[in-house]
C-alpha positions, -999 to +999 in steps of 0.1 A: +658+210-537+655+240-515+673+239-482+677+261-453+702+245-427+707+261-394+734+257-367+740+270-334+714+260-310+724+250-275+719+255-239+732+286-224+728+303-189+709+337-186+730+365-197+749+344-222+753+349-258+747+326-290+752+330-326+731+312-352+737+308-388+714+296-415+728+286-449+705+284-481+707+262-512+685+255-541+666+287-538+670+325-547+683+343-516+695+377-525+660+389-537+642+380-505+639+392-470+651+367-443+637+360-408+642+342-377+611+331-360+608+311-327+581+290-309+585+287-272+569+261-249+531+270-248+535+299-270+525+308-306+552+312-331+564+347-335+588+365-359+617+376-337+636+394-364+640+399-402+660+417-426+650+431-460+667+424-491+700+445-495+685+462-526+656+473-504+678+491-480+684+459-458+664+473-431+658+451-400+628+445-380+629+433-343+602+424-320+600+445-289+614+419-265+647+414-284+655+450-293+689+459-282+698+423-276+696+406-308+712+415-342+702+398-377+727+402-405+731+386-440+759+376-463+744+373-498+777+361-512+776+331-488+738+327-489+737+329-451+718+348-425+730+351-390+713+357-357+735+373-327+717+367-294+731+387-264+719+389-229+697+360-232+668+354-207+649+321-199+620+337-218+642+333-251+639+296-246+624+283-278+629+265-312+643+290-335+637+288-373+653+306-401+630+314-429+629+331-463+602+357-469+581+356-500+591+389-509+618+417-503+604+430-472+602+410-440+585+416-407+558+397-386+530+398-410+546+386-442+545+351-454+575+329-453+578+302-477+609+282-470+618+272-435+650+256-417+647+226-396+646+245-363+672+245-335+663+244-298+677+271-275+674+267-240+682+295-215+685+285-178+682+309-151 
């Protein structure tokens, strides 16, 4: 059974930091890109960041609104992907999902086939 299990969602004040992690089991991990997607209240779901397979350069994608503030990383030995979020803003309030891309390359336009349960992040002003 495929599982992506997230941890780290909480309430934080604007300007604060959070670190999310997402561990995978029951699926191949190293051969796929991984991503963090979010859906804010009244907003469409968007891909916040993704990281390609390490064998494909491990290149990361970031949506414009989080560049310079968020960092994605992966540890293939632990089958875990991380999201470091700094300088958080109220606009970052959303449910955050980790997901496995179907292929080696991530981004906002690729399909994601396995998803975590989602964790709520609330940033107060």
